[in-house]
N, C-alpha and C positions, 0 to 999 in steps of 0.2 A: 637123043635125036635132035632136040632143039638146038644143042650147042653147035651143030653143023651149020646153023643159020646165024650164028652169033655176030658175024660181021655186018649184018643188015641193020640199018637204022630204023627199025620198025617202031611205029607209034600206035598202031592198032593191030590186034591179033585175035583171031577167032579159033578156038580149039573145041568148040561144042561138038560132042559126038566122038571126039578123039579118045581112044582107050586110056590115054595118059590121064585124062580128067577123071574118068570113072574110078580110078584107083585112089583118089584123094579124099573120098567121103564127102560129108556135108560141109565141113570146115575147110574152106579153100584158101585160108590165109597163107599157110606154108607154101602151097602150090603157087599162089600169086607171087609170093616173095622170090621163089626160085626162078620163075619166068622173068620177073623184073630184074633179077641179077644178071640174066643173060641178055636182056634187051632193056637197058637202063632208060631209054627214051620212051618207053611204052607208057601211054596214057589211057588206053582202052583195051581191056582184056575181056573177051566174051561179052561185050556190050556194057561193061561197067569199069569204073576206076579200080586199078589194082588195089587189093586190100593190103593195109600196112600191119606189120606185126606190132602189137601193143605190149609194152613192157610195164608191168605193174609191180609196185612194192607194197608190202603189207605194213605200211607206216601210217599211223593216224594223222589226219590233216587237222592242224590247229584251227579252231574257229575264232580265236581272239588272241590279241597280243598279251604277253605277260604284263602284269601291273608295273607301272613305272615307279622309280624310286627318286626321291628328291636329291639324294647324294649316293655316292658309291665309294666304298673303301675296299681295296683289293684284299686287305687283311683286316678283319674285324677289330683286332687289337689296336689298330691305328686310329680308330675313330675317336676315342676319348682324348689321347694326347694331342691329336691334330685339331680337334674342335677347341680344346683349351688354348692352344697356341694361336689359332685364328682369332678367337675372341679377344685375347690379350693384345694381339698385334693391332687390330683395328680400333680398340679402345685408345691405345697410344697414338695411332695415326690421327684420330679425330681430336685428341686432347693436346698432346705434346709430342711432336715427332722426334724430338731429340731422345725421347725414351725408347726409340727403336734401335738405338746403337747396339744394345745387347742382343737384338734379334738377328743381327747379321754377322756372318763370319768375317774375319779380317780381310780375306781375299775374295770378296763376293763381287758379283756383277749385277747391274741393273740397267734397263732401258725401257722406254715407253714409245708408243707410236700414235700418230694421228692417221687413220686410214686414208689413203689417197682417193679422191673423188674428182670426177670431171665437173666442170662448171655448168654443164647443161643438165646435170642430174637433179632431180627434184628433192632429194633427201640428203642430208649431211649427217655424218656420224664422226665423232672424234672421241679420243680417250687419252687420259693422262692418269697414270696409276690405275688404268682400266676404265676411265670414264667414257661415256658415249652419249650422244644426243642426236635428235633429228631436227633441230632448229636451224634456221637459216636467216641471216640478216636481210633487211629489205633491199639492199643494193645488189644482192646475189653474189657477193664476194665469198671466196672460200679461203680458209675456214671461217666460221662465224666469229664475231668479235670476242665472245667469251672463251674461245679456244686459244686465243693468242698467248695465254699464260703457259701453254704447253709447247709452243712453236720452237723455242730455243732448245728444247730437250728432245724434239721429235726425231726419231731414228727410223722412220719409215723409209726403207731402202728404195722404194718406188718414187716417192715424192718428198724426199728429205730436203730440209733447208740447210745449206752449208755442208760441211764435211761430216758425214754420218759417223765416221770412225771416232770423232770427238764426242759423240753423244752417248757412247757406251760408258757408263760410270763404273769405275773400278775401285775397290776398297770401300769399307763401310762408311768412312767419314764422307767420302764424295757422294755415296748413295743417299745417306740421310740428309746431307746438305741440299741435294737436288729435290728430295721429297718435301723438304721444308719450304721450298720456293713455290710449291703448288698451292692452289686455293684451298681454303678451309673446307672441311667436309663433315658430314654426319651420315654414317653408314647404318643401314637397316639390317642388323645381323639376322633377323628372322627371315629375310629374303634370300639368304646365302644358299647356294648349292655347291657341293664339293665333290670332285672326282680325284681320288688319291690312288697312286700306283707305286709299288716298290720298284726301284730301278736296279738293274743288274750291278754287281760289284765293279768298282773301278780300280784298276791297278794303282797301288800306292795310297789308296784311301781306305782306312779301316772302318770308317763310319758307314752306317746304312743310309742310303739315299732314297728319297721319296719325292715323286713328282706330284704336285698339287695344282689342279685347275679349279679356279674359284670364280664364281660370278654372282651378281646380286644387284641390289639397288642402293643408291645413296643420294644425298643432297649435297649440292656444292654452292658455296656463297660467291656470288658474282663480285669481281674485283672492283667494279665501278659503283653499282647501286646497292651492293650489300644484300641483294635478294637471294633467297635460297631457291635453287632450281633442281628438279628431279633429274637424276642421271642413272645410267646403267654402267656396270664395269665388268671387266673380265681380266683376271690376273693369273699368271702362271708362276709358280715358285718351285724351286728345288730345295728341299729341306734335308738336313743331315742330323742324325742322332748322336 
């Protein structure tokens, strides 16, 4: 019977005493939903807001987050060889970067970036081989003086200096030569966190590929005063077995 009134834009409706209401029992939720479907603008039904149908799932609600992990390896078998590689890599990086030649494939690529920042921002971050800082020189210039060692290699596509296509190093001799120009470092291997994922197979490549995201702390020696300064770094590598 109500459907004959469906064209009316009713906002309030009273059906108290109507035989239709008496057949719905004490739980009027389904009845309210039926009436609401006929009159979608309805905000008051028999002096109250139309009841909504509540949908519940018998799923326990977690009361806390799962414990965090310092590192993640998609395949547990990767942890030992990757950890060994990372330790050897940064030992060579800090001591003699020419020793990194064996760590790179012949046709490898490398780039680094200094994140773009506006001159009116209060914090400055920069990175080379992943380095980062929040220091800023007194004149307010960007980047700070100690970041200038990285400028000629910066491939930040938003704020790059010069032709960014020339900043992508190709082949391991060019990569290691670029790394050798960066300031001396001392990495804190105990601060490292690693996320390692196996990449899907690539056509024509028989080796297994693994993406490694690595971050941690290190110290960098200033090119002018020789002082060691604390830095943070974030590096991404694609490794092949």
